[in-house]
Backbone bond lengths (Angstrom), bond angles and torsions (degrees), N, CA, C in turn:
res aa  C-N    CA-C-N  psi(-1)  N-CA   C-N-CA  omega(-1)  CA-C   N-CA-C  phi
1 M - - - 1.469 - - 1.539 109.37 -
2 F 1.316 115.06 142.83 1.464 120.43 -178.92 1.521 109.74 -68.66
3 D 1.330 115.77 125.34 1.470 121.67 -175.36 1.531 109.74 -116.16
4 W 1.328 116.44 100.02 1.459 121.45 -178.83 1.528 112.64 -72.44
5 S 1.334 116.47 -15.53 1.467 118.35 -179.58 1.530 111.15 -63.78
6 I 1.334 117.05 -25.26 1.463 120.80 176.16 1.528 110.01 -59.00
7 I 1.326 115.60 -37.74 1.467 120.37 -178.34 1.522 110.84 -73.81
8 T 1.309 116.69 -46.02 1.464 119.60 -178.22 1.530 111.52 -65.42
9 Q 1.327 116.43 -34.71 1.461 120.15 -179.59 1.532 112.25 -70.30
10 N 1.324 116.20 -23.81 1.460 120.67 -177.90 1.536 111.67 -118.62
11 A 1.329 114.97 25.86 1.467 119.70 -177.99 1.523 112.17 -61.89
12 D 1.338 116.91 -31.46 1.464 119.75 -179.22 1.528 111.36 -64.35
13 L 1.332 116.51 -39.94 1.464 120.13 178.55 1.527 111.42 -68.18
14 I 1.323 115.67 -39.10 1.468 119.79 179.26 1.518 110.53 -66.05
15 L 1.327 116.91 -42.19 1.462 120.61 178.83 1.532 111.09 -66.22
16 K 1.320 116.34 -37.31 1.464 119.96 176.60 1.528 110.16 -63.16
17 G 1.319 115.99 -44.52 1.461 120.34 178.09 1.516 111.80 -63.13
18 L 1.334 116.82 -39.29 1.459 120.47 178.24 1.519 110.78 -63.95
19 G 1.322 116.85 -41.58 1.459 120.17 178.87 1.520 111.84 -61.59
20 I 1.325 116.94 -40.65 1.466 121.01 179.05 1.520 110.47 -68.37
21 T 1.324 116.67 -40.53 1.469 120.57 177.27 1.524 111.03 -59.93
22 L 1.322 116.45 -46.16 1.467 120.49 179.97 1.529 110.94 -66.13
23 Y 1.321 116.90 -37.88 1.468 120.82 178.27 1.527 110.96 -60.22
24 Y 1.316 116.63 -49.28 1.465 120.13 -179.54 1.522 111.27 -66.89
25 T 1.312 117.00 -32.82 1.461 119.97 177.03 1.520 111.04 -63.02
26 V 1.333 116.54 -47.88 1.462 121.42 -177.72 1.535 110.85 -66.10
27 V 1.329 116.74 -47.29 1.461 120.70 -176.45 1.529 110.93 -64.84
28 T 1.327 117.04 -48.75 1.466 119.57 -176.68 1.526 112.16 -72.19
29 T 1.327 117.14 -27.07 1.468 119.66 174.83 1.523 110.20 -68.31
30 A 1.333 116.63 -45.69 1.470 120.55 179.88 1.528 110.90 -62.40
31 L 1.327 116.45 -46.33 1.469 119.88 179.17 1.529 110.80 -67.23
32 G 1.320 116.12 -40.39 1.461 120.06 179.50 1.516 112.12 -62.24
33 L 1.327 117.13 -40.41 1.466 120.98 178.01 1.522 111.08 -65.84
34 A 1.329 116.38 -43.58 1.469 120.01 -179.28 1.526 111.09 -63.79
35 I 1.323 116.49 -47.85 1.465 120.18 178.87 1.526 110.39 -67.29
36 G 1.324 115.77 -40.44 1.465 120.41 179.98 1.517 112.70 -60.70
37 L 1.340 116.87 -37.75 1.458 120.19 178.23 1.525 110.56 -64.05
38 L 1.328 116.51 -43.25 1.462 119.96 178.64 1.533 110.99 -63.12
39 V 1.322 116.08 -40.57 1.465 120.12 -179.89 1.525 110.44 -67.98
40 A 1.337 116.83 -39.74 1.468 120.63 178.53 1.527 110.52 -62.41
41 L 1.332 116.49 -44.37 1.459 119.88 179.15 1.529 110.79 -66.11
42 A 1.330 116.40 -34.07 1.465 119.58 176.95 1.522 110.71 -63.88
43 Q 1.335 116.56 -41.15 1.463 120.10 179.39 1.526 112.13 -64.35
44 L 1.321 115.89 -29.06 1.466 120.73 -178.38 1.526 112.64 -90.85
45 A 1.318 116.22 -1.70 1.468 119.94 -178.60 1.528 110.47 -64.64
46 R 1.329 115.43 148.77 1.460 120.37 179.19 1.516 112.63 -77.00
47 I 1.326 116.53 -19.13 1.461 120.76 177.66 1.514 108.14 -80.96
48 S 1.307 117.29 118.13 1.468 121.38 -172.98 1.524 112.96 -60.26
49 A 1.336 117.23 -35.93 1.469 119.84 -179.37 1.527 111.01 -62.13
50 I 1.354 116.06 -40.68 1.470 120.30 179.77 1.522 110.56 -69.55
51 S 1.326 116.84 -42.89 1.463 119.69 179.91 1.526 111.47 -63.55
52 W 1.315 116.56 -34.84 1.468 120.34 177.85 1.524 111.17 -68.34
53 I 1.318 116.65 -36.24 1.471 120.14 176.91 1.524 109.92 -62.03
54 G 1.344 116.34 -44.51 1.458 120.56 177.57 1.515 111.97 -61.33
55 L 1.321 116.36 -43.92 1.466 120.89 179.76 1.524 111.14 -63.99
56 L 1.326 116.81 -43.40 1.461 120.52 -179.72 1.529 111.31 -64.21
57 F 1.336 116.63 -37.26 1.465 120.12 177.24 1.521 110.17 -58.95
58 V 1.322 116.26 -49.01 1.465 120.99 -178.51 1.518 110.94 -61.26
59 E 1.323 116.98 -49.35 1.463 120.51 -178.38 1.525 111.08 -65.95
60 F 1.313 116.82 -36.34 1.455 121.99 -177.66 1.519 111.07 -63.04
61 F 1.329 117.19 -45.94 1.456 119.84 -175.43 1.526 113.36 -87.52
62 R 1.321 118.15 -28.27 1.467 119.19 -178.42 1.519 112.81 -77.24
63 N 1.319 117.87 -24.07 1.460 120.27 -173.03 1.520 114.08 -99.75
64 V 1.320 116.70 7.89 1.462 121.44 172.31 1.529 107.25 -119.11
65 P 1.347 118.60 130.48 1.470 120.29 -178.32 1.527 112.57 -56.16
66 L 1.329 115.23 145.59 1.461 120.60 -179.38 1.523 111.46 -58.97
67 L 1.317 117.08 -37.99 1.467 119.90 -179.90 1.528 110.57 -58.57
68 V 1.323 116.84 -39.59 1.461 120.72 178.07 1.518 110.55 -63.97
69 W 1.345 116.98 -42.61 1.465 120.32 179.29 1.518 111.42 -63.59
70 L 1.332 117.07 -39.82 1.463 119.95 179.28 1.526 111.24 -62.70
71 L 1.323 116.58 -47.77 1.455 120.45 -179.33 1.530 111.32 -67.47
72 W 1.332 115.93 -39.17 1.463 119.86 179.86 1.527 110.45 -65.48
73 S 1.338 116.33 -42.14 1.466 120.10 -178.85 1.524 111.85 -62.58
74 Y 1.321 116.11 -35.11 1.461 119.75 -176.22 1.527 113.16 -86.05
75 Y 1.334 116.78 -37.39 1.457 119.97 -173.73 1.529 113.65 -101.25
76 A 1.337 117.26 -36.52 1.467 119.74 -174.38 1.527 113.49 -96.54
77 L 1.333 116.73 -40.95 1.465 120.17 -177.23 1.534 112.89 -56.74
78 P 1.348 119.67 -42.95 1.471 118.91 177.73 1.524 112.92 -59.99
79 I 1.349 117.34 -31.90 1.459 120.68 179.23 1.524 110.18 -70.81
80 F 1.351 115.86 -43.05 1.459 120.18 179.90 1.523 111.38 -63.91
81 L 1.334 117.06 -41.17 1.462 120.80 -176.20 1.518 113.02 -93.77
82 D 1.325 116.77 -6.95 1.460 122.60 -179.43 1.533 111.42 56.70
83 I 1.316 115.21 46.91 1.461 121.58 177.94 1.528 108.83 -139.36
84 N 1.324 115.19 165.87 1.459 119.96 175.03 1.523 109.26 -93.75
85 I 1.318 116.76 131.12 1.463 122.05 178.74 1.524 108.26 -122.86
86 S 1.309 116.46 125.05 1.464 119.88 178.73 1.522 110.01 -70.32
87 K 1.312 116.05 158.64 1.459 119.62 178.69 1.527 111.15 -64.32
88 Q 1.334 116.69 -30.85 1.466 119.88 177.89 1.532 111.01 -65.74
89 L 1.331 116.01 -45.99 1.461 119.92 179.40 1.525 110.74 -66.05
90 A 1.326 116.63 -40.01 1.461 120.30 178.45 1.523 110.56 -62.09
91 G 1.330 116.71 -42.08 1.459 120.65 179.56 1.516 111.92 -64.92
92 I 1.333 116.80 -45.47 1.462 120.68 179.51 1.527 110.55 -64.00
93 T 1.333 116.66 -42.72 1.467 120.66 -179.25 1.516 111.51 -61.17
94 A 1.329 116.57 -50.84 1.463 120.57 -177.29 1.525 111.60 -64.48
95 L 1.328 117.07 -46.25 1.462 120.15 -179.08 1.528 111.87 -65.31
96 S 1.314 116.75 -40.02 1.463 120.62 -178.21 1.529 111.54 -66.51
97 L 1.333 116.65 -47.03 1.460 120.15 -179.04 1.524 111.48 -68.01
98 Y 1.311 115.99 -39.20 1.471 119.82 178.23 1.528 110.13 -63.94
99 G 1.337 115.92 -46.40 1.460 119.49 178.31 1.514 111.81 -65.69
100 A 1.337 117.39 -34.91 1.463 121.15 -179.43 1.515 111.79 -59.55
101 A 1.335 117.30 -36.23 1.464 120.59 -179.79 1.531 110.95 -62.37
102 Y 1.330 116.42 -38.14 1.475 120.03 179.07 1.518 111.47 -77.74
103 Y 1.333 116.25 -40.72 1.461 118.89 176.68 1.530 110.65 -61.50
104 A 1.326 117.11 -37.39 1.461 121.18 -179.36 1.524 111.20 -60.69
105 E 1.320 117.03 -42.05 1.461 120.38 179.79 1.525 111.66 -66.73
106 I 1.323 116.39 -38.22 1.467 120.02 177.17 1.526 110.49 -64.78
107 L 1.324 116.15 -46.10 1.456 121.00 -179.32 1.525 111.72 -65.61
108 R 1.322 116.59 -43.08 1.469 119.96 178.67 1.525 110.79 -61.01
109 A 1.322 116.30 -47.24 1.465 120.02 -179.51 1.522 111.22 -63.16
110 G 1.342 116.65 -38.83 1.461 119.92 179.51 1.513 112.41 -64.62
111 I 1.319 116.30 -40.64 1.472 120.33 178.75 1.517 110.88 -66.70
112 Q 1.323 116.55 -39.78 1.462 120.57 -177.55 1.522 113.41 -71.85
113 T 1.339 117.85 -16.12 1.468 119.17 178.39 1.522 112.10 -75.53
114 L 1.324 117.28 -15.90 1.466 119.85 -179.18 1.525 110.83 -75.31
115 D 1.291 114.61 150.24 1.469 121.16 177.65 1.528 109.36 -63.13
116 P 1.327 118.17 127.02 1.477 120.96 178.16 1.525 112.78 -56.46
117 G 1.330 116.12 -21.29 1.459 119.70 178.45 1.510 113.03 -62.00
118 Q 1.344 116.54 -24.49 1.465 119.95 177.07 1.525 110.50 -62.09
119 T 1.323 115.80 -44.07 1.463 120.22 178.93 1.520 111.11 -66.65
120 D 1.335 116.00 -41.33 1.463 120.20 179.36 1.526 111.13 -62.57
121 A 1.339 115.98 -39.97 1.463 120.16 179.08 1.522 111.19 -64.62
122 A 1.353 115.52 -39.68 1.463 119.53 179.59 1.528 110.83 -64.36
123 R 1.306 116.13 -39.74 1.466 119.63 178.63 1.519 111.05 -67.81
124 A 1.329 115.43 -35.72 1.461 119.20 178.58 1.526 111.24 -64.32
125 L 1.330 115.49 -27.44 1.461 120.38 178.11 1.526 111.93 -84.54
126 G 1.321 116.32 0.73 1.455 120.30 177.41 1.514 114.75 88.39
127 M 1.327 117.22 12.72 1.463 120.32 179.44 1.526 110.47 -79.29
128 S 1.318 114.70 146.50 1.458 119.95 173.12 1.524 108.71 -77.98
129 T 1.329 115.99 171.32 1.471 120.09 178.73 1.522 110.88 -60.12
130 T 1.326 116.39 -41.63 1.461 120.47 179.71 1.519 111.42 -64.57
131 Q 1.323 116.54 -43.40 1.468 120.22 -179.72 1.515 111.70 -65.55
132 S 1.323 117.30 -43.62 1.463 120.17 -179.64 1.523 111.45 -65.31
133 M 1.341 115.68 -37.04 1.464 119.26 178.67 1.520 110.38 -67.31
134 R 1.331 117.10 -42.08 1.461 121.11 -176.46 1.520 112.99 -75.39
135 R 1.326 117.32 -37.80 1.461 120.20 -173.32 1.528 114.03 -93.96
136 I 1.319 117.15 -27.67 1.470 119.55 -172.83 1.523 112.88 -119.67
137 I 1.325 117.32 -55.02 1.459 120.86 -171.11 1.526 112.25 -69.20
138 L 1.337 116.70 -56.99 1.463 119.99 -174.97 1.534 113.66 -63.02
139 P 1.341 119.92 -42.29 1.473 118.23 178.19 1.521 112.90 -59.37
140 Q 1.341 117.57 -38.58 1.459 119.82 179.65 1.524 111.32 -74.12
141 A 1.331 116.19 -41.42 1.461 120.11 -177.69 1.520 111.55 -68.98
142 F 1.328 116.24 -34.48 1.456 119.46 -175.54 1.530 111.75 -60.33
143 R 1.317 116.41 -37.17 1.461 119.05 179.96 1.522 111.10 -60.97
144 R 1.309 117.08 -38.71 1.456 120.75 178.95 1.527 111.81 -73.49
145 M 1.319 116.33 -24.71 1.458 120.62 -175.39 1.526 113.66 -88.58
146 I 1.333 117.97 -9.43 1.461 120.13 -175.76 1.530 112.74 -56.34
147 P 1.339 119.82 -49.15 1.480 119.01 -178.74 1.524 113.74 -59.16
148 P 1.352 119.75 -51.70 1.471 117.59 179.43 1.524 113.45 -66.54
149 L 1.336 117.09 -31.37 1.465 119.06 176.51 1.523 110.82 -66.09
150 A 1.338 115.99 -39.66 1.470 120.02 177.01 1.521 110.44 -63.83
151 G 1.327 116.20 -41.95 1.456 119.85 178.81 1.518 112.46 -63.18
152 Q 1.326 116.52 -40.78 1.465 120.27 178.99 1.520 111.30 -67.60
153 T 1.324 117.20 -33.37 1.459 120.53 177.88 1.522 111.10 -66.89
154 I 1.335 116.64 -35.77 1.461 120.67 175.13 1.529 109.96 -63.02
155 I 1.326 116.04 -43.32 1.460 120.43 176.71 1.529 110.45 -62.52
156 Q 1.326 115.67 -37.63 1.465 120.38 179.53 1.524 110.60 -60.42
157 M 1.316 116.59 -40.19 1.461 119.60 178.67 1.518 110.85 -64.65
158 K 1.327 116.81 -42.79 1.465 119.70 178.77 1.525 110.93 -65.14
159 N 1.319 116.71 -32.25 1.468 120.07 178.95 1.530 112.53 -66.10
160 T 1.344 116.94 -23.74 1.462 119.32 -179.23 1.521 112.06 -64.18
161 T 1.337 118.01 -18.03 1.464 119.56 179.47 1.528 111.57 -62.57
162 L 1.335 116.67 -21.69 1.468 119.79 179.23 1.523 112.48 -74.92
163 L 1.336 116.89 -11.83 1.464 119.83 178.60 1.518 111.69 -62.58
164 S 1.311 116.88 -19.92 1.462 120.31 -178.53 1.525 111.94 -62.58
165 V 1.350 117.56 -23.66 1.470 119.73 179.52 1.524 111.00 -68.57
166 L 1.332 116.72 -19.59 1.465 121.41 176.80 1.527 111.17 -96.78
167 T 1.329 115.88 11.18 1.479 124.26 -177.66 1.527 112.19 60.11
168 I 1.319 116.68 27.57 1.464 120.75 170.71 1.527 106.65 -78.06
169 P 1.339 118.79 126.26 1.465 121.18 -170.96 1.533 114.36 -76.40
170 D 1.324 115.72 59.74 1.452 120.27 176.11 1.530 109.45 -77.86
171 L 1.320 115.91 -169.95 1.459 120.89 -175.18 1.526 111.91 -61.31
172 L 1.322 117.57 -44.74 1.460 120.70 -178.34 1.536 111.33 -69.28
173 Y 1.324 116.65 -38.45 1.461 119.66 178.09 1.529 110.70 -63.09
174 Q 1.320 116.55 -43.24 1.463 120.30 178.76 1.522 110.85 -63.31
175 A 1.322 116.38 -35.29 1.460 119.75 177.77 1.518 110.79 -62.85
176 G 1.336 115.96 -44.35 1.460 119.81 178.01 1.515 112.06 -63.54
177 Y 1.337 115.20 -38.51 1.469 119.61 179.38 1.525 110.98 -65.14
178 I 1.321 116.85 -45.90 1.476 120.35 179.59 1.519 110.65 -63.28
179 A 1.328 116.38 -43.05 1.461 120.10 -179.68 1.522 111.93 -64.12
180 S 1.348 117.05 -28.20 1.463 120.64 -176.26 1.528 112.79 -69.31
181 F 1.354 117.37 -28.36 1.466 117.72 -179.32 1.534 113.58 -111.48
182 T 1.336 116.88 -10.82 1.470 119.45 176.01 1.526 111.79 -97.42
183 Y 1.320 116.09 -19.71 1.473 122.18 -175.98 1.529 111.56 56.36
184 R 1.341 115.47 34.01 1.472 121.10 179.14 1.528 109.00 -128.02
185 P 1.335 118.15 64.60 1.472 119.73 -177.80 1.521 113.61 -64.60
186 M 1.345 117.24 -30.35 1.459 119.51 -178.40 1.526 110.95 -60.34
187 E 1.325 116.66 -49.00 1.460 120.41 -179.45 1.530 111.37 -65.89
188 V 1.335 114.92 -43.06 1.464 119.31 -174.53 1.531 111.33 -65.42
189 Y 1.323 117.02 -51.28 1.461 119.11 -175.96 1.529 111.92 -73.34
190 T 1.322 116.77 -26.32 1.467 119.09 172.49 1.523 110.01 -65.38
191 A 1.323 116.44 -42.35 1.465 120.36 179.41 1.524 110.92 -64.15
192 I 1.340 117.01 -40.15 1.461 120.10 178.67 1.526 110.07 -63.73
193 G 1.329 116.30 -41.37 1.465 119.67 176.75 1.514 111.75 -60.96
194 V 1.320 116.79 -40.11 1.469 121.39 178.85 1.522 110.57 -64.39
195 V 1.332 117.06 -40.72 1.471 121.12 178.77 1.526 110.16 -59.68
196 F 1.335 116.52 -46.53 1.464 119.58 178.91 1.525 111.06 -63.78
197 L 1.319 117.44 -39.08 1.466 120.06 178.73 1.531 111.06 -63.62
198 I 1.313 116.46 -41.30 1.467 120.60 -179.66 1.528 110.87 -61.53
199 I 1.318 116.18 -36.22 1.464 120.40 -178.99 1.527 111.72 -82.66
200 L 1.339 117.26 -44.77 1.461 120.72 -168.78 1.527 114.18 -85.35
201 I 1.322 118.84 -28.56 1.471 118.83 177.85 1.526 110.87 -62.73
202 P 1.350 119.81 -49.47 1.469 118.97 174.96 1.529 112.67 -61.45
203 S 1.336 116.86 -35.28 1.463 120.23 179.16 1.521 111.06 -65.39
204 N 1.325 116.61 -42.70 1.465 120.18 177.03 1.517 111.52 -64.84
205 Y 1.330 116.02 -38.72 1.468 120.35 178.41 1.531 110.05 -63.01
206 L 1.322 116.11 -43.14 1.465 120.35 178.87 1.519 110.82 -63.62
207 A 1.337 116.46 -40.43 1.462 120.27 179.12 1.523 110.98 -62.43
208 R 1.338 116.91 -40.58 1.471 120.32 178.34 1.527 110.97 -66.99
209 K 1.322 116.87 -38.44 1.465 119.78 177.94 1.522 110.63 -64.61
210 L 1.312 116.63 -41.05 1.460 120.35 178.43 1.537 110.38 -63.93
211 E 1.331 115.81 -39.95 1.458 119.44 179.48 1.520 110.99 -64.09
212 A 1.342 116.10 -42.34 1.471 119.74 179.59 1.518 110.53 -67.33
213 H 1.330 117.02 -34.10 1.460 120.56 -177.86 1.513 112.52 -71.81
214 T 1.359 116.29 -30.94 1.461 119.84 -176.54 1.515 113.17 -89.37
215 Q 1.319 117.80 -5.57 1.476 120.06 179.60 1.523 111.16 -81.79
């Protein structure tokens, strides 16, 4: 029989895991967006060497599974750099760079949807490339990019569940821990699924509303 008391008795662990999941989501989303913007601008650069670097970054991180990046960042990267890397830093690094590759493609596509005449007009006004991008191009493109960026952020949150392989006590790790001593995995993992549904269903609804509003 389904026993909900298992959940209430261990609510503190679940809430702790949720807090860590949300923390990694916010941090890696912010870093991913910042890095992704730089990569997107690199891909759009007129210098072919820079654009190729941006393209290689995207292909490099998008075509290797996130789980591999997490394990590589924690176990292999310290050997290559001859330094100690905490599991927290390894998790943030892998998630941020992986997310940046997807954010970069969204940002690049959003910028390219704008009429090239916008850039020409900015130059005619004497603006530099940086000024035109900051004052004209990005503000207009960002509005179109909100729906896919929101969708990618939702995916970013779901990707945090892989942090458990590094024994980072996120929501999924706490679920495994609770199940290990209660022997009630059905209740525990059902509750974790419900938590994600409570958070992500409204988030998906908001993303769809934003998409409809920007069309």
